[in-house]
LUMNULUM-319251 format. One line per 10 residues: their letters; for each residue x, y, z of N, C-alpha, C, O. Coordinates in steps of 0.05 Angstrom, whole numbers, plus 32768, in hexadecimal, padded with zeros to 4 digits. Last residue first. Example, Ala and Ser with C-alpha at 12.3 -4.5 7.8 and 13.67 -1.06 7.14 Angstrom:
// residues 2
sa	8101/7FD3/808E/8111/7FEB/808F/8102/8001/809D/810C/8017/80A1  8108/7F8E/809C/80F6/7FA6/809C/8108/7FBE/809C/811D/7FBE/80A9;
//
This chain:
// residues 205
wfmilsagdr	894A/89A4/8503/8961/89B6/850E/896A/89A8/8532/897C/89B3/853F  8949/8981/84C7/893F/8989/84E4/8953/8996/84E3/8965/8999/84D4  893C/894C/8494/893D/8969/849E/8938/8975/84B5/8920/8975/84BB  894B/890E/8483/8936/891B/8493/8947/893A/8498/895E/893A/84A1  8941/88D4/845D/8952/88F1/8464/8942/88FF/8467/892E/8902/845A  8933/8893/846B/892B/88B0/8461/893E/88C3/8465/894F/88BD/8475  893A/8865/8475/8935/8862/8462/8933/887D/8455/8931/8881/843D  8955/8875/84B5/894C/885C/84A5/894F/8860/8487/8966/8860/847E  8964/88AC/84AA/8957/88A0/84C4/8949/888E/84B6/8933/8893/84AC  8996/88E1/849A/898E/88C6/8490/897B/88B7/84AD/8985/88B7/84C3;
iihgqltiry	8997/892B/84A3/89A1/8906/84A9/898E/88F3/849F/8975/88F7/849E  89A6/896A/84A6/899C/8949/8491/89AC/8933/84A5/89C1/892F/84B0  8992/89A7/84BA/89A1/8991/84B5/898E/8980/84AE/8976/8981/84AE  898B/89EF/84BD/8986/89D5/84B6/8995/89BE/84B7/89AD/89C4/84B4  897A/8A32/84C0/898A/8A23/84C4/897F/8A06/84C3/8967/8A05/84C9  896F/8A6C/84A3/8961/8A54/84A4/8978/8A40/84AD/898A/8A3E/849C  8980/8AB0/84B2/8989/8A98/84A7/8978/8A84/84B1/8970/8A87/84C8  898E/8AF2/84B7/897C/8AE0/84C0/897E/8AC3/84AF/897E/8AC9/8497  89A2/8B2D/84D2/89B2/8B13/84C2/89A0/8AFC/84CB/89A2/8AF2/84E2  8991/8B6F/84C7/898A/8B54/84D0/899B/8B3C/84C3/89A0/8B3B/84AB;
edphyekyss	8986/8BB2/84D3/8998/8B9F/84C6/898E/8B87/84D5/8985/8B89/84EC  8986/8BE6/84F6/8974/8BD5/84E7/8973/8BC1/84DA/895D/8BBA/84D3  89CE/8C06/84EE/89B0/8C00/84F8/8997/8BEF/84EA/8998/8BED/84D2  89FC/8BDF/84E3/89EA/8BF3/84CF/89D3/8BEC/84E1/89C7/8BD6/84E3  8A4A/8BD0/84ED/8A2A/8BD5/84F4/8A1E/8BE6/84E6/8A29/8BF9/84DB  8A6C/8B9C/84CC/8A63/8BBB/84CD/8A4B/8BBA/84DA/8A3A/8BA9/84D6  8A6E/8B6D/84D1/8A87/8B75/84C5/8A82/8B98/84CD/8A94/8BA7/84D4  8A5B/8B31/84FD/8A4F/8B4C/84EA/8A6D/8B59/84E1/8A81/8B4E/84E9  8A7B/8AF0/84F1/8A72/8B13/8505/8A64/8B22/84F1/8A63/8B1F/84D8  8A66/8AAE/84E2/8A76/8ACA/84D8/8A6D/8ADE/84EA/8A56/8ADD/84F2;
irhntlgdhl	8A5E/8A80/8503/8A52/8A90/84F3/8A64/8AA7/84F3/8A6E/8AB1/8507  8A97/8A45/84F7/8A80/8A54/8509/8A71/8A6A/84F5/8A76/8A69/84DD  8AB1/8A0A/84ED/8AA9/8A1E/84E9/8A9A/8A2C/84F9/8A8E/8A20/850C  8AD3/89CA/84D4/8AD2/89DB/84EC/8ACE/89FE/84E3/8ADF/8A0B/84D7  8AB1/89A3/84B9/8AC3/89B5/84B5/8ABF/89C7/84C4/8AAA/89D4/84C5  8A7B/898E/84B5/8A96/8974/84C2/8AAF/8983/84C6/8AC2/8978/84D1  8A50/8990/849B/8A55/899A/84B5/8A6B/8996/84CA/8A6D/8998/84E2  8A4A/898B/8469/8A4A/8978/8475/8A4F/897B/8497/8A52/8969/84A7  8A1D/89BE/8448/8A3B/89B3/8447/8A36/89A0/845D/8A1F/89A1/8466  89FC/89ED/8421/8A00/89D0/8428/8A17/89C6/842D/8A27/89C3/841A;
vlegvnygiy	89D3/8A26/8418/89EE/8A1C/841D/89F3/89FF/842B/89ED/89FE/8443  89A5/8A41/83F4/89B0/8A2D/8405/89CB/8A2B/83FD/89D7/8A2C/83E7  8995/8A85/83E7/89A6/8A75/83DF/89A6/8A5B/83F2/89A6/8A64/8409  8982/8AB7/83FA/8971/8AA9/83EA/897C/8A88/83DB/8971/8A7A/83CB  89B5/8ADC/83F7/899D/8ADA/83FD/898D/8ACE/83EE/8987/8AD6/83D8  89F3/8ABA/8403/89E8/8AC5/83F2/89C8/8AC9/83F2/89BD/8AB5/83EA  8A30/8AB8/842D/8A17/8AB1/8425/8A0B/8AC6/8411/8A14/8ADC/840D  8A74/8AA8/842C/8A5D/8AC0/8431/8A42/8AB3/8424/8A43/8AA5/8410  8AA4/8A95/8452/8A96/8A8C/843F/8A77/8A9A/843D/8A66/8A95/844E  8AE8/8A9B/8461/8ACE/8AA5/8463/8ABD/8A9B/844C/8AC5/8A9A/8435;
edktdlgggc	8B1A/8A6B/846E/8B0E/8A81/8461/8AF7/8A8A/846D/8AF0/8A81/8483  8B35/8A42/8498/8B44/8A50/8479/8B34/8A68/846F/8B42/8A7A/8466  8B11/8A34/84B7/8B2A/8A3E/84BE/8B3F/8A4B/84AF/8B52/8A5A/84B5  8AD5/8A56/84A3/8AE4/8A42/84AD/8B03/8A48/84B4/8B0B/8A5F/84B6  8A9B/8A7C/84AF/8AB4/8A79/84AF/8AC2/8A62/84AF/8AB8/8A54/84C0  8A62/8A92/848B/8A71/8A7F/84A0/8A8E/8A7F/8499/8A98/8A82/8482  8A37/8ACD/8485/8A47/8AB5/847C/8A51/8AA1/8495/8A48/8AA2/84AC  8A27/8B13/8466/8A2D/8AF9/847D/8A36/8AE5/846E/8A3D/8AE4/8456  8A25/8B58/845F/8A26/8B3A/8455/8A2E/8B28/846B/8A3A/8B2F/8480  8A1F/8B89/8461/8A40/8B84/8465/8A3E/8B62/8465/8A51/8B53/846B;
kpleiavtfa	89EC/8B91/8466/89FA/8B9E/8451/8A19/8B8F/8450/8A26/8B8E/843C  89CD/8B55/847F/89D5/8B6E/8480/89ED/8B7A/846A/89FE/8B6C/8460  89A2/8B28/8463/89BE/8B28/846D/89C2/8B4B/8471/89B6/8B58/8460  896C/8AF4/8463/8972/8B14/8464/8994/8B16/8471/899C/8B08/8483  8977/8AC2/8457/8959/8AC8/8458/8961/8AEA/8454/8959/8AF6/8440  899C/8A89/8444/899D/8AA9/8452/897F/8AB6/8449/8975/8AB0/8433  899C/8A51/8460/8991/8A61/844E/8994/8A7B/8458/898F/8A82/846F  89CB/8A18/846E/89C0/8A32/8474/89B2/8A3C/845D/89B9/8A34/8447  89D3/89D0/8486/89CD/89E4/8474/89C5/8A00/847C/89B7/8A02/8490  89F7/8996/8487/89EA/89AA/8498/89E1/89C0/8484/89EE/89C0/846F;
hadedgmglt	89F3/894C/8492/89F4/8963/847C/89EC/8985/848C/89DA/8986/849D  8A00/8904/848B/89F9/891D/849D/8A05/893F/8497/8A1C/8945/8499  89F8/88D2/8484/89EF/88E7/8475/89EA/88FB/847E/89D5/8907/847B  89FA/88BA/84C3/89F4/88B5/84A5/89E8/88C5/8495/89CF/88C8/8496  89FD/88B8/8502/8A0A/88CA/84ED/8A0C/88CD/84CE/8A1A/88DD/84C2  89C9/88B6/8533/89E1/88A8/851D/89EB/88C0/850C/89E2/88D7/850B  89A0/88D1/8554/8999/88C9/853C/89B1/88BB/8524/89AC/88B7/850C  89A1/88ED/8589/89AB/88CD/8586/899E/88C0/856B/8994/88AA/856B  89AE/8922/8587/898D/8911/8586/8992/88F7/8582/8982/88EB/8574  89E0/8926/8581/89D3/8932/8599/89B2/8927/859F/89A4/8925/85B3;
thpydlhwhg	89E6/8915/8552/89F5/890E/8560/89E8/890D/857E/89E6/88FA/858D  89D2/893D/8532/89C8/8926/852F/89D1/8917/8544/89BF/8907/854B  89F3/8965/853C/89D8/896D/8547/89C7/8949/8542/89B4/8941/8550  8A2A/8977/8532/8A20/895B/8540/89FF/895A/8542/89F7/8947/854F  8A50/899D/8512/8A33/899D/8513/8A2F/897D/8518/8A32/896C/8507  8A86/89C0/852D/8A7F/89AF/851E/8A66/89AB/852B/8A61/89B1/8542  8A9E/8A01/853D/8A98/89EE/8547/8A90/89DC/8526/8A92/89E5/8510  8AA9/8A45/8561/8AAF/8A2F/8549/8AA7/8A12/854E/8AA9/8A0B/8566  8A75/8A6D/8567/8A8B/8A59/8572/8A96/8A46/855E/8A88/8A3A/854D  8A6F/8AA7/8543/8A6C/8A96/854E/8A78/8A86/855A/8A90/8A8E/855A;
aigvlkedsp	8A8D/8AED/8553/8A84/8AD7/853B/8A79/8AC0/8550/8A79/8AC5/8568  8A92/8B30/8551/8A8A/8B19/855E/8A85/8AFF/8547/8A7C/8B01/8531  8A94/8B64/852E/8AAD/8B53/8532/8AAF/8B33/8544/8AC3/8B24/8545  8A5F/8B78/8548/8A71/8B7F/8535/8A89/8B6A/853D/8A8C/8B63/8554  8A37/8B76/8573/8A40/8B5F/8561/8A58/8B5B/854D/8A63/8B46/8544  8A2E/8BA8/858A/8A3C/8B93/8594/8A48/8B7A/8586/8A5C/8B6E/858B  8A0E/8BC3/8561/8A2F/8BCE/8569/8A3A/8BB6/8576/8A50/8BAF/856D  89E1/8B9A/8541/89E9/8BA6/8559/8A09/8BB0/855B/8A1B/8B9F/8556  89B2/8B79/8521/89C7/8B88/851E/89CC/8B9C/853E/89BA/8BA7/854B  898D/8B3C/8532/8991/8B5C/852A/89A8/8B67/852C/89B7/8B5B/853C;
fihfgplaln	8997/8AFE/851C/89A8/8B11/852C/899C/8B2E/851E/899F/8B35/8506  897A/8ACA/851E/8972/8ADF/8519/8982/8AEF/8528/897E/8AF1/8541  8974/8A84/8500/8983/8A95/8515/897A/8AAA/850C/8970/8AA9/84F6  8935/8A59/8501/8946/8A71/84F6/895D/8A7D/8504/8956/8A80/851B  8935/8A0E/84E6/892A/8A29/84F6/8939/8A40/84F2/894B/8A3F/84E1  891F/89D4/84D2/892F/89E8/84CF/8922/8A05/84DB/890B/8A0F/84D9  88EF/89B1/8507/88F2/89BE/84E6/8908/89D2/84EC/890A/89DF/8501  8905/8985/8535/88FC/89A2/8532/88FC/89A4/8512/890C/8996/8506  88DC/894A/8539/88F9/8956/852E/88F2/8975/8529/88DF/897D/851C  88AD/8933/8532/88BA/8932/8551/88D1/893D/854E/88DE/893C/8562;
drmtvwegfh	889D/8937/8502/888F/893F/8515/889A/8945/852C/8893/8959/853A  88CE/893F/84CD/88C4/892D/84DF/88B2/8940/84F6/88BB/8957/84FC  88D9/8942/848A/88DC/894F/849F/88C9/893A/84B4/88B8/892A/84AB  8903/8930/844E/88E4/8935/845F/88ED/893F/847B/8905/8943/8481  8912/892D/840E/891D/8932/842D/8906/893F/8438/88F8/8951/842F  8915/88F5/83D9/890C/8908/83EF/8917/890E/8408/8922/88FE/8417  8951/88F8/83B5/893C/88E8/83C3/892E/88F8/83D3/893A/890C/83DB  897C/8913/839F/8971/88FE/8396/895B/88EA/83A3/8957/88D3/839C  8996/893C/83B8/899E/891C/83C2/898F/8909/83AB/8997/88F2/83A8  897D/8967/839A/899E/8963/839A/89A7/8948/83A2/89BB/893E/8398;
kslkgaveay	8947/8961/83A8/8957/895E/8380/896F/8957/8384/897A/8944/8378  8940/896C/83DB/8941/8950/83CD/894B/894C/83B2/8956/8938/83A8  8955/899E/83D6/8965/8983/83E6/895C/8969/83D7/8969/8957/83CB  892E/89B3/83C3/8944/89B9/83B4/8958/89A2/83C2/896A/8998/83B5  88FE/89A2/83E2/88FD/899F/83BF/891B/899F/83B6/8923/898F/83A4  8910/89B7/8414/8909/899D/8412/890F/8994/83F3/891F/8983/83ED  8909/89F1/8401/891D/89E7/840B/8923/89C9/8406/8936/89C2/83F8  88D4/89F6/83F4/88E9/89FE/83DE/8903/89F4/83E9/8914/89ED/83D9  88B8/89E9/8424/88B4/89DE/840B/88C7/89DE/83F4/88CB/89CC/83E3  88CB/8A0F/8443/88D1/89F4/844C/88D0/89E2/842F/88E0/89D1/8428;
ldnflhllip	88B2/8A3F/8429/88D0/8A37/8433/88D8/8A1F/8430/88E8/8A18/841F  887C/8A32/8434/8885/8A40/841C/88AB/8A38/8419/88B7/8A2C/8406  8872/8A34/8467/8874/8A16/845A/887E/8A1D/843D/8888/8A0B/8430  8878/8A55/8493/888D/8A56/847F/888B/8A3E/846C/889F/8A35/8463  8845/8A53/84BA/8854/8A68/84B0/886F/8A6C/8496/8877/8A81/848A  883D/8A14/84BD/882E/8A2A/84B1/883A/8A43/84AA/8839/8A48/8492  8877/8A0A/84D6/8868/89FF/84B6/8856/8A10/84AD/8859/8A1C/8497  8872/8A22/8506/8887/8A2A/84F0/8880/8A1F/84D7/8883/8A2D/84C3  8848/8A0E/8515/8844/8A29/8514/8857/8A30/8500/8852/8A40/84EE  8855/89D7/851A/883F/89D9/850C/883D/89F7/8504/8833/89FC/84EE;
nlirvepyyk	8884/89DC/853B/8884/89D2/8522/8871/89D7/8515/8877/89DE/84FE  8876/89ED/8578/8881/89F9/8560/8883/89F6/8539/8883/8A06/8527  8862/89BA/858B/8857/89D4/858A/885E/89E7/856F/8852/89EC/855B  888C/8993/858A/8871/8990/857E/8866/89A2/8579/885B/89A2/8563  88B9/89B3/859C/88B9/89AA/8580/8897/89A5/8574/888D/89AD/855F  88AD/89B0/85D2/88A8/89C9/85BF/88A8/89C6/85A6/889A/89D4/8597  88BB/8977/85DE/889D/8985/85E3/889B/89A0/85D6/8885/89A7/85CE  88F2/8973/85CB/88DE/8963/85BA/88C0/896E/85C3/88AF/8970/85B2  8907/89A0/85EE/8911/8996/85D0/88FA/898C/85C1/88F0/8998/85AE  890A/89A0/8624/88F4/89A6/8614/88F8/89A3/85F7/88E4/89A4/85EA;
gsrgdlysak	8939/8988/863B/891B/897B/863E/8905/8982/8633/88F1/8975/8633  8972/8989/8616/895C/898E/862B/8944/8985/862C/893C/8978/8619  898D/897A/85F0/8993/8970/8607/897F/8977/861A/897C/8969/862E  8980/8999/85C7/8977/8986/85BF/8981/8978/85DE/8974/8963/85DF  8982/89DC/85C3/896B/89CA/85D5/896B/89AB/85D3/8957/89A1/85DC  89B4/89EA/85A6/89AA/89F5/85BA/8999/89E6/85CE/899F/89E2/85E6  89B1/89C0/857C/89CA/89CC/8586/89C3/89D5/85A8/89CC/89C9/85BC  8980/89B8/8571/898B/89A0/857C/89A3/89AE/8589/89A9/89A8/85A0  8954/89EE/857B/896E/89EB/8569/8970/89D2/857D/8965/89D3/8593  890F/8A08/856A/891E/89F6/8574/8934/89F0/8570/8933/89E6/855A;
gvtyfpfdas	88F9/8A4A/8550/88FE/8A2B/8549/8915/8A1F/8562/8929/8A2C/8569  8924/8A7C/8546/890A/8A7A/8541/8908/8A57/853F/8914/8A4B/852E  894D/8A9A/8569/894B/8A88/855C/892E/8A86/855A/8920/8A8F/856D  897D/8ADA/8573/8962/8AC4/857C/8965/8AB0/8566/8977/8AB1/8554  89A7/8B05/8593/89AB/8AEA/858A/898F/8AD6/8588/898B/8AC5/8599  89CD/8B36/85A8/89AE/8B37/8599/89B3/8B1A/8589/89C1/8B18/8575  89ED/8B1F/85E0/89EC/8B2E/85C8/89D0/8B2A/85BB/89C0/8B1A/85C4  89F1/8B12/8617/8A00/8B29/8612/89F9/8B31/85F8/89FE/8B49/85F3  89C9/8AE5/861F/89C5/8B03/8633/89D9/8B13/8625/89D1/8B2A/8627  89B2/8AC4/85E5/89C5/8ACE/85F1/89BE/8AE6/8605/89AF/8AF8/85FD;
rsewltgknk	8976/8AB4/85CA/8994/8A9F/85DA/89AB/8AAC/85E0/89BF/8A9C/85E0  8937/8ABF/85CD/8951/8ACB/85D4/8968/8AB5/85D9/8969/8AA9/85EE  8910/8AAB/85A3/8919/8AA9/85B7/8938/8AAD/85BC/894B/8AA1/85B3  88D2/8AC2/8586/88F0/8AC6/8582/88FC/8AB8/859E/88ED/8ABB/85B1  88A2/8AA4/8599/88B6/8A9D/8583/88D0/8AA3/857C/88E0/8A95/8571  8885/8AB6/85C7/88A0/8AB1/85C7/88AC/8AA6/85AF/88C3/8A9D/85B2  8855/8AEA/85B8/885C/8AD1/85C4/8888/8AC9/85C5/889B/8AD8/85C4  886F/8B13/8583/884F/8B06/858A/8861/8AE8/859C/8872/8AD9/8593  8896/8B37/8574/8883/8B39/8592/8866/8B31/8593/8851/8B3B/859C  88A4/8B1C/854E/88B7/8B27/8561/88AC/8B29/8578/88B5/8B21/858D;
lsklrkaisd	8894/8B0A/851A/8886/8AFA/8532/8899/8B06/854B/889B/8AF6/855D  889D/8B34/84F4/8884/8B33/84FA/887F/8B25/8515/886E/8B2D/8524  88C9/8B15/84E5/88C7/8B30/84F4/88B5/8B36/8505/88B7/8B3B/851D  88B4/8AEF/84C8/88C9/8AEE/84DE/88C8/8AFF/84F1/88C6/8AFB/8509  889F/8B09/849C/888D/8AF9/84AC/889F/8AF3/84C9/8893/8AF4/84DF  88CF/8B22/8482/88B8/8B34/8495/88A5/8B24/84A1/8898/8B30/84B2  88E6/8AF8/846E/88F3/8B0C/848A/88DD/8B16/8495/88D7/8B14/84AD  88C7/8AE8/8449/88CB/8AD4/8460/88D5/8AE2/8475/88D1/8ADB/848D  88C1/8B0D/8429/88A8/8B07/842F/88B1/8AF2/844A/88A2/8AEF/845D  88F5/8B10/8417/88E7/8B2B/8425/88CE/8B20/8433/88C7/8B2B/8448;
tdinlpmrvl	8900/8ADB/83FF/890A/8AE5/8417/88FF/8AFB/8427/8900/8AFA/8440  88D7/8AB6/83DB/88D0/8AD4/83DF/88E5/8ADB/83FF/88D9/8ADF/8414  8902/8A83/83B6/88F0/8A8C/83D3/88EA/8AAA/83D0/88F9/8AB6/83C1  8924/8A5B/8396/8905/8A6B/8393/88F6/8A6D/83A5/88E2/8A60/83A8  8965/8A53/83A8/894E/8A50/83B2/8931/8A63/83AA/892A/8A76/83B8  89A4/8A3E/8397/898B/8A4E/8390/896E/8A48/8396/8961/8A39/8387  89D5/8A14/83BC/89B9/8A14/83A6/89A9/8A2D/83AA/89A1/8A32/83C1  8A14/8A04/83BC/8A02/8A19/83BB/89EA/8A0D/83AE/89EA/89FF/8399  8A37/89D6/83E8/8A22/89D3/83CE/8A14/89F2/83D3/8A0A/89F8/83E9  8A76/89CA/8402/8A5A/89CD/8400/8A55/89D8/83E7/8A64/89E1/83D6;
kistm	8AAE/89BA/842A/8AA0/89AF/840F/8A7E/89B5/8412/8A6F/89A8/8421  8ADD/89EB/8434/8AC2/89D7/843D/8AB5/89CF/8426/8AB4/89DC/8411  8B05/89FF/841E/8B10/89ED/8432/8AF9/89DA/843D/8AFC/89C5/8449  8B05/8A17/83D7/8AFA/8A15/83F5/8B02/89F7/8407/8B04/89E0/83FE  8B3D/8A32/83BB/8B29/8A1E/83BA/8B25/8A1B/83DE/8B34/8A1D/83F1;
//
């Protein structure tokens, strides 16, 4: 029995096409933002846990959201639709909050055995949005041959490409490590959060 309360939802998306679009952005401007001086770790999109306390979150969200919505509208529509069906009400997005964005880890020998930091998810607190109906979700877009997932203190939970994994974010967890190195592989995931804002459920990052 899993120690983290989660729901798995298969999505009707073309993950190969989404991954191809993401990789094509690598050398175009600054959409791939390096997040580590030690390891190959990039994001596409603003993340409240990284940028929410900086002065650049809201101004850059206004610039990036239209770009991401244009490039990945099919993905956002499918995710919003599945989440809306799950919660029994519309899940929407806001212009002033970052759209769900991407974690990108190109394979590298330095990543083998290196996991993320243990944490709980409180982006809604960082942005001063309260904590009603808070959830976190991940969609695996591309995974290395050795797989990818999240660790809790008790177990490893593997992701499946094209599947949305939803949980409340309040069980201590971390990004699991690369188990093996193979060149030219990627661990690409869409990351997002949900919070209630008045009468609406909002998905954001």
